C-alpha positions in Angstrom: 0.0 0.0 0.0 1.4 3.3 -1.1 0.6 6.4 0.8 0.2 9.8 -0.9 3.1 12.2 -0.5 1.1 14.4 1.9 0.5 11.5 4.3 4.2 10.5 4.2 5.2 14.0 5.1 2.8 14.1 8.0 4.0 10.7 9.2 7.6 11.7 9.0 7.0 14.9 10.9 5.1 12.9 13.6 8.0 10.5 13.9 10.6 13.3 14.2 8.6 15.2 16.8 7.6 12.1 18.8 11.2 10.7 18.9 12.5 14.2 19.8 10.1 14.4 22.7 11.2 10.9 23.9 14.8 12.0 23.6 14.2 15.1 25.7 12.1 13.3 28.3 14.1 10.1 28.7 17.4 10.4 26.7 19.0 7.1 27.8 16.0 5.0 27.0 15.5 6.7 23.6 19.1 6.0 22.7 18.8 2.4 23.8 15.6 2.0 21.7 17.7 2.8 18.6 20.6 0.5 19.4 20.1 -1.9 16.5 22.0 -2.0 13.2 25.6 -1.7 12.1 28.4 -1.7 14.7 29.2 2.0 14.1 25.5 2.9 14.7 25.4 0.8 17.9 28.6 2.5 19.1 27.0 5.9 18.5 23.9 5.0 20.4 25.9 3.8 23.4 27.7 7.1 23.4 24.4 9.0 23.3 23.3 6.9 26.3 26.3 8.1 28.2 25.7 11.8 27.2 22.1 12.5 28.0 22.5 16.3 27.6 23.7 15.8 24.0 20.8 13.4 23.4 18.3 15.9 24.7 19.8 18.6 22.4 19.5 16.3 19.4 15.9 15.6 20.5 15.1 19.4 20.7 16.5 19.8 17.2 14.3 16.9 16.0 11.2 18.6 17.5 12.1 22.0 15.9 12.9 20.4 12.6 9.6 18.4 12.6 7.6 21.5 13.4 9.4 23.6 10.7 8.7 20.8 8.2 5.0 20.8 9.1 4.7 24.6 8.9 6.6 24.7 5.6 4.4 22.0 4.0 1.2 23.7 5.4 2.1 26.8 3.3 2.5 24.7 0.2 -1.0 23.1 0.5 
């Protein structure tokens, strides 16, 4: 099942914002949730678990990016 472009944009923004909120609220658990994949990725996620302030900052950027994306695409519609 293919979703129209507008729905994919909406879903992507929700994922960015939601994951950003999780990173801000509970940074260690959020990094742990993403600890699957290639060795270099797992190593990065372990470092983020050890640096919750950095994880929170990345989460805040995700939230801002998701909101900006939504606002930008709202103007296009």
